[in-house]
C-alpha positions in Angstrom: 324.7 96.7 192.3 328.1 98.3 190.9 329.5 95.4 190.9 327.0 93.5 189.2 325.9 95.8 186.5 328.7 98.1 187.0 332.8 98.0 186.6 333.4 97.9 190.2 334.8 94.7 191.8 333.2 92.2 194.1 332.9 92.3 198.0 331.0 91.2 200.4 327.9 93.1 202.0 328.9 92.8 205.7 331.1 95.7 206.8 333.2 93.3 209.7 334.5 91.4 206.9 338.3 92.2 206.5 339.0 94.2 203.4 340.2 92.1 200.3 342.2 92.8 197.1 340.6 93.6 193.9 342.7 91.1 192.5 341.8 88.4 194.9 338.2 89.1 194.6 338.2 88.9 190.8 339.7 85.6 191.0 337.3 84.1 193.2 334.5 85.3 191.2 335.8 83.6 187.9 336.5 80.4 190.2 333.0 80.3 191.4 331.5 80.3 187.8 333.9 77.5 187.5 332.7 75.6 190.1 329.0 76.0 189.4 329.9 74.6 185.7 331.6 71.7 187.1 328.9 70.9 189.4 326.5 70.7 186.2 328.8 68.8 184.0 329.0 66.2 187.2 325.2 65.9 187.1 325.0 65.6 182.9 327.3 62.4 183.5 325.3 60.8 186.9 322.6 58.0 185.7 321.7 58.3 189.3 320.4 62.1 189.4 318.6 61.3 185.5 316.9 58.4 187.1 315.8 60.7 190.3 314.3 63.2 187.9 312.4 60.7 185.5 310.7 59.2 189.0 310.2 62.5 191.2 309.3 65.0 188.3 305.8 64.6 186.8 305.6 65.4 182.8 309.4 65.2 182.6 309.8 63.3 179.8 307.0 65.4 178.0 308.5 68.7 178.7 311.9 67.2 177.4 310.6 66.3 174.2 308.3 69.7 173.8 311.8 71.7 173.9 313.4 69.6 171.6 316.0 67.9 173.9 314.9 64.2 173.0 313.4 61.4 175.0 314.3 61.8 178.6 316.6 65.0 177.6 318.9 62.8 176.4 320.6 66.0 174.9 321.3 67.3 178.3 322.9 63.9 179.3 326.0 61.8 178.5 329.5 62.9 177.4 328.0 65.3 174.6 326.4 67.6 176.9 329.7 67.7 178.9 331.1 68.7 175.5 328.7 71.3 174.6 328.7 72.9 178.5 332.6 73.2 178.2 332.6 74.7 175.1 330.3 77.4 176.3 332.7 77.9 179.1 335.9 78.2 176.8 334.0 80.2 174.4 333.4 82.8 177.1 337.0 83.0 178.7 338.2 83.1 175.1 336.3 86.2 174.4 337.5 87.5 177.5 341.1 86.4 176.6 341.0 88.7 173.4 339.2 91.7 175.1 341.8 92.2 178.0 345.0 91.9 175.8 347.5 94.4 176.8 345.7 96.0 179.7 347.9 97.9 182.2 345.7 98.7 184.9 342.2 98.1 186.3 340.8 101.5 185.5 341.0 100.7 181.5 337.6 100.4 180.2 338.5 96.5 179.5 339.9 96.3 182.7 336.4 97.1 183.8 335.0 94.2 181.8 337.4 91.8 183.7 336.7 92.8 187.4 333.0 94.0 187.1 329.9 93.5 185.3 329.3 90.2 186.7 325.9 89.9 186.2 326.3 90.2 182.4 329.1 87.7 182.5 326.6 85.3 183.8 324.1 85.7 181.0 327.0 85.6 178.7 328.1 82.4 180.0 324.6 81.1 180.0 324.2 82.4 176.5 327.6 80.8 175.3 326.7 77.3 176.9 323.2 77.3 175.5 324.7 78.2 172.1 326.7 75.3 172.0 323.8 73.1 172.5 322.8 74.1 168.8 325.8 72.8 167.0 325.8 69.8 165.3 326.5 66.7 166.7 329.2 65.8 164.0 331.5 68.7 165.8 332.1 66.5 168.7 335.0 64.4 167.4 336.4 67.7 166.3 335.8 68.8 169.5 337.4 65.9 171.3 340.7 66.5 169.5 340.7 70.2 170.5 340.3 69.0 174.0 343.0 66.3 174.0 345.7 68.9 172.7 344.2 71.8 175.3 344.1 69.1 178.3 347.5 68.0 177.4 348.8 71.5 177.1 347.8 72.2 180.5 349.3 69.1 182.1 352.7 70.2 180.4 352.4 73.7 181.9 351.9 72.4 185.5 354.9 70.0 185.3 356.9 73.0 184.0 356.0 74.9 187.1 356.8 71.6 189.2 360.7 71.7 187.6 361.3 74.9 188.2 360.1 74.9 191.7 362.4 72.3 192.3 365.3 74.5 190.7 364.2 77.6 192.8 364.2 75.6 195.9 367.7 74.2 195.2 369.5 77.5 194.4 367.7 79.1 197.3 368.2 76.7 200.1 372.4 76.2 198.9 372.5 80.4 198.5 373.1 80.4 194.7 370.9 83.4 194.6 373.2 85.6 197.0 376.6 83.6 195.9 377.5 82.3 199.5 377.3 78.9 200.6 374.6 77.8 203.4 376.0 75.3 205.3 372.6 74.4 207.0 370.9 74.6 203.3 373.0 71.8 201.9 372.3 69.8 205.3 368.4 70.2 204.9 368.9 69.3 201.0 370.9 66.1 201.8 367.8 65.3 204.0 365.0 65.8 202.2 366.9 64.1 199.4 367.2 61.0 201.3 363.9 61.1 202.5 362.1 61.7 199.0 364.3 58.7 197.6 363.4 56.4 200.5 360.0 57.2 199.9 360.2 56.8 196.2 362.1 53.6 196.6 359.5 52.0 199.1 356.8 53.2 196.7 358.1 51.2 193.8 358.3 48.3 196.1 355.1 48.0 197.3 353.5 48.7 194.0 355.5 45.8 192.7 354.1 43.9 195.5 350.6 45.3 195.6 350.1 45.5 191.4 351.9 42.7 190.2 351.6 38.9 190.3 354.2 36.1 189.5 351.5 34.7 187.0 350.3 37.7 185.0 350.0 41.5 185.6 352.5 41.6 182.6 351.3 45.4 181.9 351.8 46.4 185.5 355.4 45.3 185.6 356.4 46.7 182.3 354.7 50.3 184.0 356.6 50.1 187.2 359.8 48.9 185.7 360.2 51.5 183.4 359.4 54.7 185.4 361.6 53.1 188.2 364.6 52.9 185.6 363.6 56.1 184.3 364.0 58.0 188.2 367.7 55.9 188.9 368.3 57.1 185.3 368.0 60.7 185.8 369.4 60.6 189.3 372.1 59.1 187.4 372.4 61.7 184.8 372.2 64.6 187.5 375.5 63.3 189.2 377.8 63.0 185.9 380.5 66.2 185.8 379.1 66.8 182.2 375.6 67.8 183.9 377.3 69.7 186.8 379.4 71.7 184.2 376.5 73.0 182.0 374.2 73.4 185.5 375.5 74.1 188.3 372.0 74.3 190.1 371.9 70.6 189.0 371.4 68.6 192.3 370.1 65.3 193.7 366.9 67.8 195.4 365.5 68.3 192.4 365.9 64.5 190.9 364.7 63.4 194.1 361.6 65.3 194.1 361.1 64.4 190.3 361.3 60.7 190.9 358.6 60.9 194.2 356.3 62.8 191.3 357.2 60.1 188.8 356.1 57.0 191.3 353.2 59.1 192.5 351.8 59.4 188.8 352.7 55.4 188.3 350.7 54.5 191.3 347.7 57.0 190.2 347.8 55.3 186.5 347.8 52.1 188.2 344.6 52.9 190.6 342.7 54.1 187.4 342.9 50.8 185.6 339.5 49.1 185.4 338.4 46.4 187.6 337.7 43.0 185.7 333.8 42.4 185.2 331.6 39.8 184.8 329.6 39.8 182.0 327.3 37.5 180.3 330.0 36.2 177.8 332.2 35.2 180.8 329.3 33.1 182.0 328.8 31.3 179.0 332.4 30.6 178.9 332.3 29.0 182.3 329.8 26.7 181.4 331.8 25.6 178.4 334.6 25.1 180.7 332.8 22.7 183.1 331.8 20.9 180.0 335.4 20.3 178.6 336.5 19.8 182.1 333.8 16.6 182.6 334.8 15.3 179.1 338.2 14.9 180.2 337.2 13.3 183.4 339.1 15.9 186.0 335.9 16.2 188.1 336.8 20.1 188.3 334.1 22.2 189.7 332.6 25.3 188.0 334.7 27.5 190.5 337.7 25.8 189.5 337.4 25.6 185.9 339.7 28.2 184.4 337.3 30.4 181.9 337.4 29.6 178.4 337.5 32.4 175.4 336.3 32.6 172.1 336.4 34.7 169.2 333.9 32.9 167.2 332.1 29.7 166.0 334.4 26.8 165.3 337.5 28.3 166.9 339.6 26.4 169.3 338.9 26.8 172.9 342.1 28.5 174.7 342.1 28.7 178.8 343.5 31.6 180.4 343.7 32.8 183.9 342.2 35.6 185.2 344.7 37.5 187.6 343.4 40.6 189.7 346.2 43.0 189.1 345.5 45.2 192.1 344.7 45.0 196.0 341.3 43.4 197.2 338.7 46.6 198.0 338.3 46.7 201.9 334.6 47.9 201.4 332.3 47.0 198.7 331.7 50.9 198.0 335.2 51.4 197.7 335.4 52.3 194.0 332.3 54.5 194.4 333.8 56.5 197.2 337.1 56.7 195.1 335.5 57.7 192.1 333.7 60.9 193.6 336.7 61.4 195.8 339.0 61.4 192.6 336.3 63.9 190.7 336.7 66.4 193.8 340.6 66.2 194.0 341.0 66.3 190.5 338.7 69.5 190.4 340.5 71.4 193.2 343.7 70.8 191.8 342.9 71.8 188.8 341.7 75.0 189.9 344.8 75.5 191.9 346.9 74.8 189.5 345.0 77.9 187.1 345.3 80.2 189.9 349.2 79.3 190.4 349.6 79.4 186.5 348.1 82.7 185.8 350.0 84.3 189.1 353.2 82.7 187.7 352.9 83.4 184.2 356.4 85.3 184.2 358.3 81.9 184.7 356.6 80.7 181.9 357.8 83.5 179.3 355.1 85.8 179.9 356.4 89.5 180.5 354.8 91.3 183.3 353.5 94.8 182.0 354.9 98.0 182.7 353.3 100.1 185.6 350.7 102.4 184.1 351.1 106.1 183.7 348.7 109.3 184.1 349.0 109.2 180.5 347.7 105.4 179.7 345.0 105.2 176.9 342.3 102.6 176.5 342.6 100.7 173.6 338.8 100.6 172.7 338.7 104.5 172.6 341.0 107.6 172.7 339.7 108.9 176.0 342.6 108.8 179.2 342.1 106.2 181.5 340.1 107.5 184.4 340.3 106.2 188.0 337.1 104.0 189.3 334.7 105.3 192.0 334.8 102.8 194.7 331.3 102.5 196.3 332.4 100.1 199.3 333.7 103.1 200.8 330.3 103.8 201.5 329.6 100.2 202.9 329.9 96.5 203.1 333.6 94.8 202.9 335.9 97.1 201.5 337.9 96.4 198.4 341.2 97.5 197.7 341.8 98.6 194.3 345.5 97.3 194.4 345.8 96.9 190.7 344.6 101.0 189.8 348.4 101.3 188.9 349.2 98.6 187.4 348.0 94.6 186.8 349.7 91.8 189.3 349.3 89.4 186.5 348.4 89.4 183.1 344.3 89.4 182.4 344.8 87.5 179.1 346.7 84.7 180.0 344.6 84.2 183.2 341.7 83.7 181.0 344.2 81.3 178.5 344.8 79.2 181.5 341.1 79.1 182.2 340.7 77.6 178.7 343.0 75.3 179.0 341.7 74.4 182.6 337.8 73.6 181.1 339.3 71.4 178.6 341.1 69.6 181.2 338.2 69.2 183.1 336.5 67.8 180.3 338.7 65.5 179.2 339.1 63.9 182.5 335.4 63.6 182.8 334.6 62.2 179.8 337.7 59.6 179.6 339.7 61.7 177.0 339.6 59.2 173.9 337.0 57.1 174.9 334.0 59.2 176.1 331.7 56.5 175.0 332.1 54.9 178.6 331.8 57.8 180.6 330.2 57.7 184.0 330.7 59.6 187.0 330.3 56.6 189.2 333.2 55.2 187.1 335.4 58.3 187.3 339.1 57.5 186.4 338.5 54.1 186.1 339.6 53.4 182.3 342.4 53.0 180.2 342.4 56.2 178.3 343.2 58.3 182.4 346.1 55.3 182.5 347.9 56.4 179.7 347.4 60.1 180.0 348.5 59.7 183.3 352.0 57.4 182.5 352.5 59.9 179.5 352.7 62.8 181.9 355.4 60.7 183.8 357.4 60.5 181.0 357.0 64.0 179.8 357.9 65.0 183.1 361.2 63.4 183.2 361.5 65.0 179.5 361.4 68.1 181.0 363.5 67.9 183.9 366.3 66.3 181.6 365.6 69.2 179.2 366.1 71.7 181.9 369.6 70.0 183.0 371.8 70.2 179.6 369.5 73.5 178.3 369.0 75.7 181.5 368.8 78.5 178.7 367.0 76.7 176.3 364.3 78.7 174.6 364.3 82.0 172.6 366.8 84.4 173.2 366.6 87.3 175.8 365.5 89.8 173.4 362.2 87.5 172.9 358.9 87.6 174.5 359.2 84.4 175.7 362.0 81.8 177.4 362.0 78.9 179.9 362.2 80.0 183.3 364.6 78.1 184.8 366.7 79.0 187.9 370.4 78.1 186.7 373.8 79.9 186.9 375.3 80.2 183.4 379.0 79.0 182.6 380.5 82.3 182.0 378.5 84.9 184.2 378.3 83.6 187.5 375.1 84.8 188.2 371.1 83.7 188.3 369.0 84.3 185.5 365.3 83.9 185.6 
């Protein structure tokens, strides 16, 4: 009761469970809220689930009409419904973000709001989502643009943390933290770099053989060629003497990891290309092709005749050869299995990235708040912050108030990242800038996803090159924000984080 209706942090009812930290339990609860919202969003995009309701629920259509949800609950299905659902979640986290600014410890009243009162939070989420469905339909186009900006910003933050991870890894293994050379670390760095480069080169070769053909597939050839060339260029730039003079932490370990990740994004983009589909127009074109072949006396059958593409009546027929620019699926249901697996993997990675980003916020320039003292006051009132009672000491899983003396992560930045994560998930589910064709059974098979992944690979290369030549890029040390990159200054032989 103290957890759902009071300021206490949540824990399980079983006394035998291991103690849990307050910071961990709170983030698990917010993650569960996001999981529930994600499941509902997937059901809104599932035509099969909608058909099951129509066939098995008596009076379903009449109930939808009486509630003002259009025939067959049209307002609760499709990409616009997902837009409104995610708008409610973004609004919920945005309000909490504003309320959690400058919270120093969990004993403050705004810290209580962040860690407790979960029953009221659930009602708040439901209210925000329901209220979003009363927004006019014309708002959807503007919300799509907001989602594109937020989703791409979420991707950029993950790429920045990836680049930072490679620099930190290289600095630790080479002993740049302590200033002592590590022979074992140098051998390990050389081994990992060679392994990653071999995998990247092998992956690029396999992509050429699997996703390109001698006659056609020009787009795939350009994608693979450009990204493979970028990997070669960034590796060459890493070895230049001018790069080593500006950033002594530059090495092949970082470039090999980035090259491997770029090849992975290229493969992911190529697998997202929608397969060719047979339509009524194509059937008509085959029939016309057979007629032309018979008139020419070629004797070709329907299967042998190339398809004919026309733009309108009275125009000249042109013959084009269709080339399948992807491997043949092993199983007819492979695309459906890949769609569901892609949805699950995408969401798991988004949640994981959200938790990691909020925990590593100091690397993105968000300064950690100072430890609270006994004279800490709440901003919402003039009363001194008091320590909370811990009801778990009387039963149930013990919750350790590890943030009573000071927060371990920025509450406000945590909710900001959740806002971006919800926008990212929304855009992934609704095909980014082509939401009309969004279908959970065809998740990831659209050109919007292809271009987003290719743009992510190019952005990753840009961020990496940026950190090579401008390791201390950003605002100066007196500012609240700076780029978090492990480096060695040219004039000061020490690491700056």
